[in-house]
N, C-alpha and C positions, 0 to 999 in steps of 0.2 A: 509839285512845287507850291510853296506857300505864296500868298499874294505878293507880287513883285514890288508893289508900291508902298509896302508897310515896313516899319522898323520892327522886325520880328522879335528882337531882343527886348525892346521896350514893351511890346505887347505881352511877352512872356513874363516879364517882371511885374507888369500891371496886374495880370491875372493871378500870379503867385501872391502878390501883396493883398489883393482882394480876398483870396481864399484864406490867407493867414488871419486877416481881420475878422472874417466870418467865423472861423474856428474859435478865435479868442472870444468873440461875442457869445457864441454858443456855450462856451465853458463858463463865462461870467453869469449867464442867465440860467444856469442849471438849477439853482435853488428855487427860482421863481416858477419853474415848471414842475417842481416836486409835488407829490401827493399832499393835498390839503388835509391837515390833521387839526381839527378844532373841536374842543370839548363843548358840546351843545349846552351843558350846564353853566359854563362860565362865559361863553361867547354867544351873543345873540344870533338869531337866524339870518338877519341881514348882513352881519359881519361875515358869516360863513358864505353867503351868496356872493359877497364882494370878493372874498378870497378865491372862490371857485371861478368867478369871472376873470379875475387877474391871472389865474393859472391857465385858463383856456386861451386868453390873449397871448400869454407867453409861449404856449405850445404852438399857436398859429404862427407866431413870429419865427419860432424855431423851424417849423415846416418850410417857411419861405427861405430861411437861411440854408437849409439842407438842399432845397431845389437849386438855389444859386450856386452852391458848392458843386452839385452835379453838373450844372451847365458849364462852370469853370473847368472842371475835370475833362468834360467833353471837348472844350476848346483847346485845352492843353494837349489832348490826344490828337486832335486835328493838326496842331502844330508839329507834333512828333511825326505824324504820317506824311506831312507835307501838303495837306489839303486845306490848310487854314485860309479862309477868305473866299472859298469856292461855294457857290450856292448849291444846296443839296437837291434842289429841284431841277434847275436848268443847266447847272455846271458853269455858268458865267461867274466872273469875279463880282463880289459884293463891293459896293462903293466904299472907298477908303473912309470917308466921313462917317458912314454908318458903322463900320467896324471900330473906328476910333471912339465913337460914342458908346457902343456896346460890343466888345469883342466876342461875346458869346452868341451873337445872332447867327442863324443858320441859313437864312434866305436873303436874296437880293430884294429890293423894295418891290419890284414887279411881282415876284412870286409870293411875297408876304401878303399882298393884298387879297 
């Protein structure tokens, strides 16, 4: 049984909307993560370094987005199984405020410490 004090439909919509936004952001930033192709003859070394740094930052952001998507997918799976809101360590219900703040949390505040 999912957490009895939560509006499960609202949480499901919230998670689905967050996932859709992350997927859109991933698609929009695809070009900034592409391989840097600069001709050393026409572009200076510092410009190439800036481009490589920008690419690395874009890739790090994409890695964070993919992690967030995996966490959302896991939360949606818990909703489907009927275990959403249950602490994975002690089995007690996670506080409603904690789940409303971040519906992807896995542990109650006591077990998270």
